[in-house]
BADOPA-132654 format. One record per atom (N, C-alpha, C, O, CB): residue in one letter; x, y, z. Coordinates in steps of 0.02 Angstrom, whole numbers, padded with zeros to 5 digits, always signed. Glycine has a CB too. Layout:
<rokes>
AXYZ
...
</rokes>
This chain:
<rokes>
X+02633-01022-00316
X+02574-01042-00327
X+02522-01044-00267
X+02462-01035-00277
X+02581-01100-00356
X+02546-01054-00209
X+02508-01051-00147
X+02501-00986-00147
X+02444-00966-00157
X+02537-01080-00083
X+02546-00943-00138
X+02527-00865-00111
X+02472-00823-00154
X+02438-00775-00136
X+02596-00818-00113
X+02476-00864-00229
X+02442-00819-00271
X+02366-00843-00244
X+02318-00804-00239
X+02461-00827-00360
X+02363-00915-00229
X+02292-00937-00211
X+02257-00900-00143
X+02199-00885-00132
X+02296-01019-00199
X+02310-00894-00109
X+02288-00848-00030
X+02275-00789-00043
X+02231-00761-00010
X+02342-00840+00030
X+02309-00754-00091
X+02291-00661-00116
X+02225-00672-00161
X+02186-00625-00166
X+02367-00612-00180
X+02212-00732-00194
X+02138-00718-00226
X+02098-00747-00181
X+02040-00728-00188
X+02122-00747-00300
X+02106-00788-00136
X+02050-00789-00084
X+02042-00739-00043
X+01983-00726-00031
X+02054-00839-00044
X+02095-00695-00011
X+02082-00643+00013
X+02061-00586-00016
X+02039-00543+00023
X+02120-00634+00038
X+02062-00571-00084
X+02027-00535-00130
X+01953-00550-00140
X+01914-00506-00155
X+02059-00542-00187
X+01933-00621-00130
X+01858-00632-00149
X+01826-00614-00078
X+01775-00579-00082
X+01836-00718-00177
X+01846-00629-00020
X+01844-00621+00041
X+01816-00548+00057
X+01763-00530+00084
X+01909-00636+00067
X+01869-00514+00031
X+01865-00441+00041
X+01814-00405+00009
X+01783-00358+00034
X+01921-00412+00022
X+01805-00431-00051
X+01746-00402-00082
X+01679-00412-00076
X+01634-00373-00090
X+01750-00409-00132
X+01676-00479-00048
X+01605-00503-00036
X+01599-00463+00042
X+01552-00493+00069
X+01595-00602-00037
X+01613-00432+00070
X+01599-00393+00130
X+01623-00334+00142
X+01633-00313+00199
X+01614-00422+00179
X+01635-00301+00085
X+01668-00242+00102
X+01615-00187+00124
X+01555-00187+00108
X+01711-00218+00042
X+01646-00140+00163
X+01593-00082+00188
X+01610-00020+00145
X+01665-00003+00123
X+01600-00061+00275
X+01558+00005+00140
X+01563+00069+00097
X+01590+00137+00136
X+01557+00171+00176
X+01488+00083+00068
X+01660+00146+00114
X+01693+00197+00150
X+01718+00272+00090
X+01703+00268+00030
X+01764+00151+00189
X+01736+00300+00103
X+01751+00382+00067
X+01823+00383+00052
X+01864+00355+00087
X+01734+00455+00122
X+01836+00415+00001
X+01913+00431-00019
X+01945+00490+00023
X+01914+00537+00048
X+01918+00454-00100
X+01991+00482+00024
X+02039+00554+00080
X+02036+00591+00015
X+02017+00578-00041
X+02145+00540+00122
X+02068+00654+00051
X+02072+00724-00002
X+02152+00712-00019
X+02199+00677+00001
X+02052+00819+00044
X+02141+00755-00058
X+02228+00772-00103
X+02249+00695-00131
X+02296+00662-00110
X+02311+00806-00031
X+02207+00678-00179
X+02222+00608-00226
X+02260+00549-00186
X+02291+00504-00213
X+02275+00627-00294
X+02252+00557-00109
X+02302+00497-00085
X+02255+00431-00100
X+02194+00423-00093
X+02327+00503+00007
X+02304+00388-00123
X+02278+00321-00135
X+02224+00287-00105
X+02237+00273-00046
X+02320+00286-00127
X+02162+00265-00127
X+02121+00220-00109
X+02116+00157-00111
X+02120+00128-00166
X+02087+00231-00125
X+02106+00125-00057
X+02120+00063-00033
X+02076+00020-00098
X+02032+00043-00134
X+02091+00053+00055
X+02107-00056-00099
X+02048-00082-00133
X+01981-00105-00107
X+01933-00109-00146
X+02068-00126-00161
X+01976-00121-00043
X+01932-00120-00007
X+01949-00122+00072
X+02003-00141+00095
X+01895-00167-00030
X+01894-00101+00112
X+01882-00101+00172
X+01830-00148+00197
X+01776-00156+00169
X+01870-00043+00187
X+01849-00184+00257
X+01797-00214+00295
X+01791-00208+00354
X+01837-00236+00384
X+01795-00268+00292
X+01749-00179+00391
X+01737-00151+00450
X+01687-00206+00473
X+01630-00210+00450
X+01711-00073+00446
X+01716-00258+00529
X+01661-00312+00555
X+01596-00268+00586
X+01597-00221+00625
X+01697-00366+00621
X+01530-00310+00549
X+01477-00288+00578
X+01443-00231+00550
X+01387-00214+00568
X+01493-00277+00637
X+01479-00200+00501
X+01458-00149+00461
X+01445-00134+00380
X+01497-00119+00350
X+01495-00114+00478
X+01407-00135+00353
X+01420-00132+00283
X+01419-00070+00238
X+01451-00060+00186
X+01377-00173+00257
X+01360-00016+00280
X+01365+00056+00259
X+01366+00105+00331
X+01341+00093+00386
X+01295+00075+00206
X+01400+00159+00311
X+01405+00197+00363
X+01345+00236+00376
X+01305+00244+00330
X+01458+00235+00357
X+01331+00265+00445
X+01391+00274+00491
X+01399+00198+00524
X+01348+00163+00520
X+01377+00338+00553
X+01447+00172+00551
X+01459+00112+00581
X+01456+00122+00655
X+01492+00164+00681
X+01522+00084+00560
X+01412+00083+00693
X+01397+00069+00758
X+01451+00052+00786
X+01479+00001+00768
X+01352+00025+00767
X+01475+00091+00837
X+01540+00055+00881
X+01518+00055+00952
X+01478+00101+00962
X+01618+00099+00878
X+01531+00018+01006
X+01529+00013+01067
X+01583+00043+01100
X+01641+00030+01084
X+01522-00045+01082
X+01566+00088+01151
X+01622+00113+01196
X+01653+00043+01247
X+01620+00002+01280
X+01586+00182+01249
X+01718+00047+01240
X+01750+00008+01276
X+01766-00064+01230
X+01798-00112+01252
X+01709+00001+01342
X+01737-00061+01160
X+01767-00125+01112
X+01822-00097+01074
X+01850-00043+01081
X+01711-00158+01054
X+01835-00156+01023
X+01876-00139+00972
X+01834-00141+00906
X+01803-00192+00894
X+01935-00185+00971
X+01831-00086+00860
X+01830-00102+00791
X+01873-00134+00750
X+01926-00109+00729
X+01824-00058+00766
X+01854-00187+00736
X+01913-00233+00673
X+01885-00215+00608
X+01831-00230+00584
X+01912-00334+00675
X+01950-00167+00572
X+01951-00159+00505
X+02003-00203+00469
X+02062-00209+00488
X+01962-00089+00491
X+01974-00235+00414
X+02019-00252+00370
X+02027-00217+00305
X+01984-00211+00262
X+02010-00310+00360
X+02102-00189+00302
X+02107-00149+00237
X+02151-00180+00187
X+02208-00196+00201
X+02131-00080+00248
X+02126-00188+00129
X+02160-00219+00062
X+02187-00154+00027
X+02150-00106+00013
X+02101-00265+00007
X+02251-00156+00014
X+02274-00116-00030
X+02324-00136-00057
X+02337-00194-00041
X+02283-00063-00011
X+02384-00096-00117
X+02428-00124-00132
X+02472-00079-00143
X+02454-00022-00157
X+02418-00162-00171
X+02537-00095-00140
X+02596-00056-00137
X+02611+00003-00189
X+02591-00016-00245
X+02647-00101-00139
X+02633+00051-00191
X+02630+00101-00225
X+02685+00106-00261
X+02681+00124-00320
X+02616+00150-00193
X+02748+00092-00232
X+02809+00076-00252
X+02839+00017-00229
X+02810-00021-00191
X+02846+00122-00239
X+02911+00004-00257
X+02947-00055-00241
X+02988-00048-00173
X+03018+00002-00155
X+02993-00072-00300
X+02984-00096-00147
X+03015-00096-00068
X+03024-00044-00013
X+03071-00013+00010
X+03076-00112-00071
X+02944-00050+00003
X+02924-00013+00050
X+02935-00046+00107
X+02913-00102+00117
X+02864+00008+00044
X+02975-00009+00154
X+03012-00051+00209
X+02954-00042+00272
X+02936-00090+00306
X+03101-00014+00231
X+02935+00012+00279
X+02892+00008+00349
X+02820+00052+00317
X+02817+00079+00262
X+02941+00058+00432
X+02768+00049+00364
X+02706+00082+00358
X+02669+00084+00418
X+02656+00033+00450
X+02668+00054+00308
X+02647+00157+00437
X+02614+00163+00490
X+02552+00193+00493
X+02547+00248+00465
X+02647+00187+00526
X+02501+00168+00524
X+02437+00205+00524
X+02422+00273+00554
X+02434+00279+00614
X+02397+00167+00553
X+02403+00316+00527
X+02389+00384+00558
X+02334+00383+00557
X+02309+00358+00507
X+02411+00443+00532
X+02282+00412+00620
X+02215+00425+00617
X+02213+00497+00645
X+02251+00525+00685
X+02171+00373+00656
X+02143+00523+00601
X+02124+00590+00632
X+02050+00578+00633
X+02019+00541+00595
X+02148+00660+00589
X+02024+00616+00684
X+01953+00597+00695
X+01926+00664+00708
X+01946+00705+00750
X+01938+00543+00756
X+01886+00669+00672
X+01841+00740+00668
X+01759+00716+00705
X+01724+00669+00686
X+01831+00770+00565
X+01744+00762+00761
X+01684+00761+00792
X+01668+00832+00820
X+01711+00868+00845
X+01684+00709+00844
X+01610+00848+00813
X+01576+00911+00840
X+01629+00974+00809
X+01639+01025+00842
X+01570+00909+00937
X+01662+00964+00741
X+01685+01011+00701
X+01759+01027+00723
X+01792+01076+00707
X+01639+01068+00703
X+01776+00978+00760
X+01852+00988+00786
X+01890+00918+00757
X+01864+00863+00763
X+01858+00993+00882
X+01947+00929+00728
X+01984+00880+00687
X+02053+00870+00736
X+02091+00918+00744
X+02000+00912+00601
X+02064+00819+00761
X+02137+00798+00803
X+02156+00738+00778
X+02119+00697+00751
X+02133+00789+00886
X+02224+00732+00791
X+02263+00666+00791
X+02237+00630+00843
X+02218+00652+00897
X+02340+00673+00800
X+02237+00557+00819
X+02217+00499+00866
X+02263+00466+00865
X+02266+00429+00817
X+02162+00460+00856
X+02317+00463+00914
X+02378+00423+00925
X+02348+00354+00933
X+02299+00341+00969
X+02425+00448+00989
X+02389+00304+00890
X+02389+00235+00911
X+02439+00214+00931
X+02494+00239+00920
X+02373+00194+00872
X+02423+00142+00979
X+02480+00110+00994
X+02528+00082+00952
X+02511+00056+00899
X+02467+00071+01026
X+02593+00086+00973
X+02653+00078+00916
X+02630-00001+00882
X+02640-00015+00823
X+02747+00076+00960
X+02598-00044+00929
X+02586-00106+00897
X+02536-00125+00840
X+02541-00171+00799
X+02573-00142+00943
X+02486-00078+00848
X+02428-00065+00822
X+02444-00020+00756
X+02430-00039+00699
X+02383-00033+00876
X+02474+00042+00770
X+02508+00086+00707
X+02553+00044+00660
X+02558+00062+00601
X+02557+00148+00737
X+02590-00020+00686
X+02636-00043+00644
X+02606-00088+00588
X+02592-00147+00601
X+02684-00076+00683
X+02595-00060+00522
X+02550-00103+00475
X+02583-00167+00459
X+02551-00219+00451
X+02533-00066+00407
X+02654-00162+00453
X+02688-00224+00435
X+02697-00277+00480
X+02721-00332+00467
X+02745-00210+00414
X+02669-00249+00556
X+02665-00306+00607
X+02602-00341+00603
X+02594-00390+00640
X+02674-00282+00678
X+02551-00320+00560
X+02482-00323+00564
X+02463-00359+00492
X+02405-00379+00485
X+02449-00245+00577
X+02502-00365+00448
X+02475-00402+00403
X+02452-00466+00385
X+02492-00511+00397
X+02499-00395+00377
X+02395-00485+00358
X+02373-00552+00349
X+02391-00603+00297
X+02430-00592+00251
X+02314-00547+00345
X+02369-00643+00304
X+02390-00710+00256
X+02458-00726+00234
X+02465-00745+00176
X+02356-00709+00193
X+02505-00720+00269
X+02583-00726+00274
X+02605-00661+00252
X+02666-00657+00254
X+02619-00786+00227
X+02579-00609+00232
X+02625-00547+00203
X+02668-00525+00254
X+02667-00532+00315
X+02585-00482+00179
X+02716-00488+00205
X+02766-00451+00245
X+02788-00398+00234
X+02775-00384+00176
X+02811-00476+00251
X+02824-00347+00264
X+02868-00315+00222
X+02942-00328+00215
X+02967-00366+00256
X+02863-00257+00236
X+02986-00297+00159
X+02959-00236+00119
X+02901-00250+00062
X+02905-00303+00032
X+03021-00204+00081
X+02857-00214+00049
X+02814-00220-00005
X+02822-00198-00066
X+02846-00142-00065
X+02768-00201+00007
X+02810-00220-00120
X+02821-00200-00189
X+02762-00172-00217
X+02704-00186-00200
X+02843-00256-00231
X+02785-00120-00270
X+02717-00085-00307
X+02696-00149-00343
X+02727-00193-00373
X+02732-00010-00367
X+02612-00132-00325
X+02563-00180-00352
X+02558-00236-00305
X+02504-00264-00310
X+02580-00205-00421
X+02597-00261-00261
X+02595-00309-00213
X+02513-00293-00156
X+02503-00244-00120
X+02678-00302-00171
X+02475-00343-00166
X+02416-00326-00140
X+02419-00358-00062
X+02424-00419-00055
X+02356-00354-00189
X+02417-00331-00026
X+02410-00351+00060
X+02347-00323+00104
X+02317-00272+00088
X+02477-00317+00101
X+02335-00353+00147
X+02279-00351+00197
X+02306-00333+00269
X+02337-00371+00306
X+02241-00422+00199
X+02287-00266+00283
X+02305-00248+00357
X+02255-00252+00411
X+02215-00206+00411
X+02328-00182+00360
X+02250-00286+00445
X+02221-00288+00508
X+02217-00231+00564
X+02254-00227+00614
X+02251-00335+00531
X+02169-00191+00550
X+02174-00132+00606
X+02119-00142+00639
X+02063-00155+00619
X+02178-00054+00582
X+02149-00131+00719
X+02109-00142+00779
X+02102-00078+00810
X+02147-00054+00844
X+02139-00193+00827
X+02036-00040+00798
X+02027+00022+00828
X+01998+00026+00901
X+01944-00003+00902
X+01986+00058+00784
X+02015+00050+00961
X+01996+00031+01016
X+01943+00092+01019
X+01957+00143+00988
X+02054+00021+01071
X+01894+00089+01048
X+01825+00136+01059
X+01834+00152+01139
X+01805+00121+01183
X+01739+00089+01039
X+01876+00203+01149
X+01886+00215+01224
X+01822+00226+01262
X+01779+00264+01240
X+01931+00276+01237
X+01813+00187+01327
X+01745+00217+01366
X+01723+00269+01377
X+01665+00288+01371
X+01738+00206+01417
X+01789+00312+01403
X+01765+00396+01393
X+01743+00423+01351
X+01716+00475+01369
X+01801+00439+01396
X+01740+00408+01267
X+01723+00436+01219
X+01639+00468+01237
X+01594+00434+01262
X+01736+00384+01162
X+01636+00518+01221
X+01551+00538+01214
X+01527+00488+01155
X+01560+00455+01114
X+01534+00633+01186
X+01452+00496+01166
X+01408+00459+01108
X+01393+00507+01060
X+01341+00541+01061
X+01338+00426+01132
X+01439+00510+01015
X+01432+00562+00962
X+01445+00526+00895
X+01465+00468+00901
X+01483+00623+00973
X+01436+00551+00830
X+01448+00540+00767
X+01525+00560+00762
X+01542+00617+00779
X+01397+00578+00720
X+01570+00514+00739
X+01643+00529+00714
X+01656+00515+00653
X+01634+00462+00631
X+01692+00498+00746
X+01698+00563+00607
X+01726+00538+00554
X+01802+00518+00570
X+01837+00554+00606
X+01717+00586+00501
X+01826+00456+00539
X+01878+00430+00546
X+01926+00430+00489
X+01909+00395+00441
X+01864+00376+00567
X+01975+00458+00486
X+02015+00453+00427
X+02080+00411+00445
X+02121+00434+00485
X+02033+00526+00399
X+02089+00356+00419
X+02149+00302+00419
X+02194+00329+00349
X+02177+00334+00291
X+02115+00208+00409
X+02250+00343+00377
X+02311+00343+00314
X+02368+00308+00336
X+02395+00311+00391
X+02341+00420+00292
X+02387+00265+00273
X+02441+00218+00290
X+02492+00250+00270
X+02487+00260+00209
X+02439+00152+00264
X+02554+00277+00300
X+02602+00314+00290
X+02671+00273+00277
X+02690+00233+00320
X+02604+00359+00343
X+02702+00281+00227
X+02772+00231+00221
X+02820+00272+00265
X+02808+00315+00307
X+02809+00220+00133
X+02879+00247+00242
X+02943+00278+00288
X+02970+00344+00263
X+03010+00379+00295
X+03009+00227+00289
X+02943+00359+00196
X+02960+00421+00165
X+02906+00470+00178
X+02903+00522+00146
X+02973+00413+00092
X+02868+00457+00216
X+02789+00495+00245
X+02744+00509+00182
X+02713+00562+00176
X+02800+00583+00290
X+02743+00456+00131
X+02710+00460+00088
X+02643+00403+00088
X+02642+00342+00095
X+02756+00460+00039
X+02589+00454+00076
X+02522+00398+00080
X+02537+00337+00037
X+02571+00339-00014
X+02446+00432+00049
X+02506+00280+00064
X+02512+00211+00033
X+02428+00198+00012
X+02404+00183-00043
X+02548+00148+00097
X+02399+00207+00069
X+02323+00203+00050
X+02293+00240+00121
X+02318+00239+00178
X+02291+00109+00035
X+02222+00279+00094
X+02185+00315+00150
X+02114+00312+00132
X+02092+00313+00075
X+02208+00390+00161
X+02077+00308+00195
X+02002+00312+00179
X+01973+00350+00234
X+02005+00369+00283
X+01966+00239+00170
X+01915+00359+00225
X+01883+00403+00287
X+01808+00355+00298
X+01774+00330+00253
X+01865+00504+00261
X+01796+00353+00362
X+01730+00312+00378
X+01702+00362+00443
X+01733+00397+00483
X+01748+00216+00404
X+01630+00349+00434
X+01586+00376+00495
X+01579+00342+00544
X+01570+00286+00520
X+01526+00390+00484
X+01576+00335+00606
X+01560+00292+00652
X+01506+00324+00700
X+01499+00385+00694
X+01621+00269+00686
X+01472+00297+00742
X+01435+00319+00798
X+01446+00286+00860
X+01431+00227+00871
X+01370+00316+00786
X+01468+00319+00892
X+01500+00296+00963
X+01428+00269+01005
X+01381+00308+01000
X+01546+00373+01010
X+01418+00215+01038
X+01364+00200+01078
X+01386+00149+01135
X+01416+00096+01131
X+01309+00172+01035
X+01358+00189+01196
X+01360+00144+01248
X+01323+00077+01237
X+01279+00066+01196
X+01334+00178+01305
X+01357+00026+01291
X+01350-00046+01280
X+01279-00058+01305
X+01255-00114+01303
X+01406-00091+01318
</rokes>
């Protein structure tokens, strides 16, 4: 009962402050909601040298998902490149909120706390960021695209 209450509270909080993001290509699952702190609509303004905090609310796509990694691709000035994440950030299971943990089962509702560091050396440009949550079988569990505008402090 306690877990159900926590999940319902998480859903309410996520829906109350969700950021407008786009679906990824190729039919990859879309999260229930994404909350980017301080941003309701795209593009989200982010400051160089800071961390953009995103809460990604998604459901398991099959039973017994043992591990999930965040995979980021960034597109700026017409060029798309992978953006490697530190292991402690990319490990979705390590960053689940509200007492959730892996393995995740089909239709289990969880929230990933994703901290996206904005390097001070980034140019001040608009960037399309795609975050794909990929399980141990390289299958997408949730994917979204958001636009950010990098600004100096």
